[in-house]
N, C-alpha and C positions, 0 to 999 in steps of 0.2 A: 355784488355791491349791496349798499345798505338798502337801496331801493328794492332790490330783488329779494332781499332778506324780509322787508316788510310786506311784500306781496306774495304770500304763500301760493303753492299749485291749486288750481281749480279743485273743488272737491271731487270732481268726477274722476280725477286721475289718482285720486288716493284709495287704497283699498280699505282704509279705515279712517277714523276721525283723528288719528294721532299723527303728528307731523313727522317728517323724517328726521333722523338725527343730524344731517347735514343741514338742514334748514333751521333747526333749534341753534345749532352751533353757529350758524351764520347770524342769527338773530342776537345771541348773547355777545359774539364777538363785536359785531357792528354796534350794538348798544354800549358795550363797555368801552370800546375806543372812543365814541362819540361822547359818552359822560366824562371821560378822563380829559379830554380836550375842553370840554365845556367847564370843567371844574377849574382848570387853569385860566381860562379866559374870563370867567364870571365870578371868581373870588373877589375881586376889589368891589364889585356891586354888593356881593354878601356882607362884606366888611362895612360898607356905607349903609346898608339897610338895618343891620344888626345895630350898629353903633348909633344910628339916628333913633332907633326905638328905645333903646337903652338909656339915652339921654333925654327922652322927653319928660318934662316936669311942668307943673302948672306956672312956675315962676319963669322959666326959660323958654318955654314953648317947645316948638318942634325944630331941631337944627336942620340945616339945608344939606342937599347932597354934596355941593362942594365942600361945604365945612367939614363934613365927615370924611371925605376923601383926602383933604389937607391935613386933618388930624391924624390920619392914619400915615401920612408920609411924614408928618413931623415927629412921630414916634421914634424911640431909640433905633428902631431897626431901619429907619429912613424909607427909601422907596419901597424896599420889601415888606414894610408894614402893610401895603395894600394886599398882601397875600398871608395875613394872619389866618391861622386854621387851615392852611393849605392840606397839611396831611391828613386831617379829618375828612376834609372834603374828596380828597383822592381816595381814601379807604371807602367812603360811602359810594363813590362812583365805580370803584371796582368791584363791589359786591351787589349793588342794587339791581342792575339788569337781570343777572342771573336769579337772584331771589324773586323778582317780578314775574319773569318769564315761566320759571319752574311753577310757581304757585298758579298761575294763570293756566298753564298748559293742564295742571292736575285737575282744575275745576271748570273748564270751560265746555266740556262735553256733557255736563250734568246741569247746567244753567245758562242763561243768557250772557252774552259777552260782557255786559256793563257789570252784571252781579260778580260775574268771575273776576273781571278787573278790580271791583271794589274789594272782594276777598284777598286778592293779591297785594293790593295796596296796604290794607291794614296789616298783614303779616310782614310786608316789608318795611313799614313803619316801626313796627314792634321790634324787629330785629336790629334795626339801624338807629333806634332812637338814643343809645348811650353816645354814639359818634355825633350825632346831630346835636345833642346836648353841649358836647365839648367844644364844637365847632361855634355853637352860638356863644357860649361864654368867652372864648377866645377872641372873638370879633366884636363883642359887644362893649369893651371897655374904651374904645378909642376916644370918644368925646367926653368921658368921664374925668373927674379929678382922680389923682393917685390914689387917696384915701377911699374914694368911692369904688374904685375898681380892684381894690386889692384882693377881694374875696374871689375875682373872677381869674386870678392869674396862677392857681394851683394846677397841678398835673392831674392826670387821670386818677391815679393811686392817691394822690393827697385828698381829692375830693371825696373818693370812696372812704378813706380813713377817718375824714372828719365828719361826713354825713351820712355815710352809708350807701350802697349801690342802689337803694331806692330812689335816691335824688336824681339819679340819671333819668329817671322817668317823669319829672316834673315837667308839667307842661305837654304830656303826652295826649291828654284828651283834645284840646285845641289844635294839636298837630294833626290828629286823626282827622278832625272835623274840617281842618283847613285843606289837607291834601285830597281827602276823599270828594270834598265838594268841588275844589277846583278840578280834579280830574274827570268827575262826572259832567260838569259843564264843558270842558274841553271836548270829551269824547262824544256827548250829545250833539253839540255844536257842530264838530267836525263830520259826523255821519249826516247830519242834516244838510250840510252845505257842500259836502264831497260830490254828489250827483249834479248839483248846478255848476260847480267848477269844471267837472268833467265835460259837460255839454258844450263849453265854449271852446273845448280843445279840438282841432281838427283830428280826424281819424288817424292820420299818419303821424301824430304826435302823442298818441296815448302812452308812450313809454320813453325811456331814455332821460335825458337831461330836462326836457320840458315836464315831464311827470314829477321829477324829482323838485324842480323849483316850483310847481303848483303845490305839491304837498308840503314843501318848506313854508311857502307863504301862508297856506291855510293853516298849518300847524302852529305858526308862530301867532297868527290871529286868535285862534281859539285858545291858545295857552294864556296869551295876555289877558283875555276876557276872563277865564278861570282865576287868574291872579288877582286881577282887581277886584273881582266879586268877593273873594275870600280874604282880603287883606285884614279886616278887622280881627281876624282869628290869629293871623301871622303876629300882630304886634301883642296880642294877649299872651300868646306862646313864649315870645322873646322875653316880655316883662316878667312872667312867671319863672323863667329860667335864670335871669340875671339878677334877681331879687335877693338881697342878703337875708337868709333865712335862719341863720345862726347868730344869736345876740348874747351878751352877757348881761344879766340883770344887776340891780343895785347891791344885791347880796352875793355876787360872784358865781351864781348859776349859770350854766349856758342854757338857753332857751332856743328850741329850733321850731319855728313856725312854717307850716306849709300854705303858700298862697292857693287860692281856689279860683276856679275859672270865672265865675260870676262876680266875686269881688274884685278881681283883676279888671274885668271889664269895666265895671263901674267907676273904679279907681282912674283907669285911662280915659274914660268919658269925662270925668270931673276934671281932668287936666286942661282940656281945650276943646271939649265937645266933639262933634263929628271928625273934625280936620285931624285930630289926634289918632283916631282909629285907622287913618290911612296914611299914618307916619311911615316912611320907607317904601310907599307904594310905587313911586317913580322907579327907584332901584330894582324893586322886584318885578315891575313889569318890563324892564329893559332886559333883565336876566331871562325872562320867559320869551321875549323875542328873540334874544341870542340863542336860546336852546332850539327854537324852532329852525333858525338858519344852519346851526352846526349839525343837528341831529336830523333834519329834514323828516322823512316819513317816520322815523323812530322816535319822535319828539312825542312823549306821552304815550307812544305806542298807538296813536291814533290810527294809522293807517293798518296797522295790525288787527286791531278791534273791528274796524270797518269793513275790512275784508271779511273776517270771520262772522260778521253779523249777517252777511248775505248767505251763509251756510246753513243747511238744516242742522239741527241739534241732534247729537248722537245719543239715542236711548237704547239701553240695553235690551237685546231680543232673545228671550229664552226660548229655545228650541225644544226643551224637554229632553228625556233620557233617550228617546229614539228619534233621530232626526228625519229618518225617512218618513215619518208620520207627520211631518209639518209640511203644510201647504201654503205657498205664498203666491199670490196673484202676480201675474208678470208686470201689471203697471205697478202694483206696489213694491216689487223688487227694484223697479228703475227708480222711484221716488226716494226708497230707502238707500239705494247704491248697493244692493244686495247682488253679488255675482252668482246668477243661477245658472248651472250647467246641467 
C-alpha cells in the first residue's frame, strides 16, 4: 500500500543505509499513481489559478475563481476547457516521483533529510521546467482577450522556434524559490506536528486506515500552509511566463525582452497592492488540500522524510587496507548498526 511504502522498515532491520529495491519501487509506483490521479482531479484548479494570475491588471483587478472557471467552460473546447494543459500535467506527474525519489536517495545518506529533499526538489524543478512552462501558458489565457492570448497558443516547437529553448526557463528562479520554500515549510511543520498527532492515537490504531487518515489530514494542512505562504512567488512566476516578450518596434525589428523577478514583483504589487500578490491563492490552496487527501503519506513525501529524520545518518567508515587491525567498541557497533561477528 502507499502507507507501507511511505513507512520504510526500521533502520535496525537494514544491513545498510540503502533502501531495498522493492521499497523504492513501491514508493515510485505509489507516488506516480497518486500524482496521475491528482493531475486529473486538480487540473481545473490549475487552469483557474493560472488564468486568474495572467488576467490581473491595475484596471480590472483580480478575477474571481468562479469567473475563471466559467471562462474555461465558455472556451471553444467547452467543458473540456477545464482540462487545458492536461497532457503537460500528466507528463510531469509521470516523471516527477521517480526524479525526486532517485535524487533524494542519492543524497540522503550524506546530509540531513531536509537538505537532501531540497537538493532533490531543485533537480526535479530544473528537469521539468519546460513542461511546467508549457502547462502555464496553455492554462493562462482563459480570462484574456483573443489578441492578448495569441502568443500563448503556440506549440512546444513553435515556442522554441520563435524564442529559443532558453525561454522555457523563464520564471525558473521564482519557481525554485516557491517550491523549495513551500516544501521546507511543509516538511518542517509535518515533522513538528507528527509526534503530537501520533500521541492522540490509541496504541491499537498506529497502523492501517487510521494512520493513513491522520497522515492525509496532517499532510493536507502542512501543504496548504506552505502553498499560502509561498503564493506571492507563484504569481510572479506566472506573470513572467505568460508575458509577451517578443514585440515589433516602429522600425520593423523584433525585440525580445526578458522579464526580471524584482521588476515583475514590483509590477504586480503596483496593480493592486498585497491583494494581488495572493491572486489565485484559493485555487492553489484547494489543490494542496486535494493533494493531501489523494496522496496521503506520500503528499510532498512528508511521511518519508519524517521517518528518515529519526534515523542516524550513514557516514562512510574507512577500515583501512587490513580489516583485521580495525577495533570497534561493542557499544559503538550497536550505535552504528555494524554487524560484528
